[in-house]
N, C-alpha and C positions, 0 to 999 in steps of 0.2 A: 699597128702600134698605136698606143694612145698616150697622150701626155696627161698625167694625172698630178694633181696638187694635193699634197698631204700637209695639213696644218696641225702642228703640235698644240697642246693646250695652252702654252704660254704664247702662241702666235707665230712661232717660226715656221716659215713655209719651205716645203721641199717639193720642187717640180721635177718629175722624172718621166722618162719614156718607159712604158711597160709593154712587153711583147703581147700581142694577141694570143689568147688561149691560156695565159696565166690568170691568176685571181688578182684583185686589188691588194689582198693580203700578201701574196707572194711578191708583188711589186715592192711593197714596203720592206719586207724581209730582205729581198735581194739587194736592195739599195740602202740598207742599214738605217732605215728611218725609225726613230724611237717613238714609242707610244702605242705601237701594235705589237702585242706579245705573242699572239698565236700559239699558245700553249699546246693545243691539240693538233697542230700541224695542218689545219685546214679541214678537219673532219666534221665541223659543225657540232663539236662535242663540248664546247666551252663558249665563253663570251669575250675572250681576251683580244679579239680583233675588231671589237665594237668601234664604230665611228658614227658621226653625224654627217649626213650627206647635205651638201648645199641645197638651199631650197628650190633653186631651179632645175635640180636634177632628180628630185624625188619621183616625179611622174615619168621620167625617162627611163627609169631602171625597171627591170623585171620585178614582178610582185614577189613579196616574201612567201616562201613555202612554210608549211606548218612547223618543220623542225627549227628553222631560223626564228620564227615567232616565238617558239618555246624557249630557245636559248637566250633571246633578248630579255626575257624576264629576269635573267640572272646578271644582266649587264648593269654597270654603274650608271645611274640616272638615265634610263632609256627614254628617248622621245618617241612617242607612238608614230609619228609621221616620218621623222628624219633618221632614226637609228637603223643601221644595217650592220650585218657582219661581213667584213671584207672577204672572208673566205668563200662567200656565196656570190660574189659579184665577179663574173667572168669578163676578162678584158677583151674588147673588140674595138674596131674603129668607131663604134657608136658611143664609146665612153671617152672619146678624146675630148679633153677639157674638164673632166670630172673633178670636182673639188670635195674632199672629205676632211672633216675636223675630228681630231681625237678628244675623247673625254678627259677629264682631269686625271682619272686613273682607270686601270682595267682591273676587274675583279673576277 
């Protein structure tokens, strides 16, 4: 299980425990955290679970696959280094302490 901090655009923090094997997106959905819409349900077919990963975590995460890179082109104000789709981040003990910040809006 990993403790993940989700930060809303306005700065409100939600710190939740997310079970290993789920995605960071599912952790937000299951805990009612606003700001991650996940319209496609985690199929990497939209960009509505876009977040900015805290700088200290960028290099610790698995590399983006081509499909995620393509979908991030449709995200609201993507950051080439910090933007990730939470449906593509599988939770494990290695993600304990992860901090993600939601953009102003999802599109």
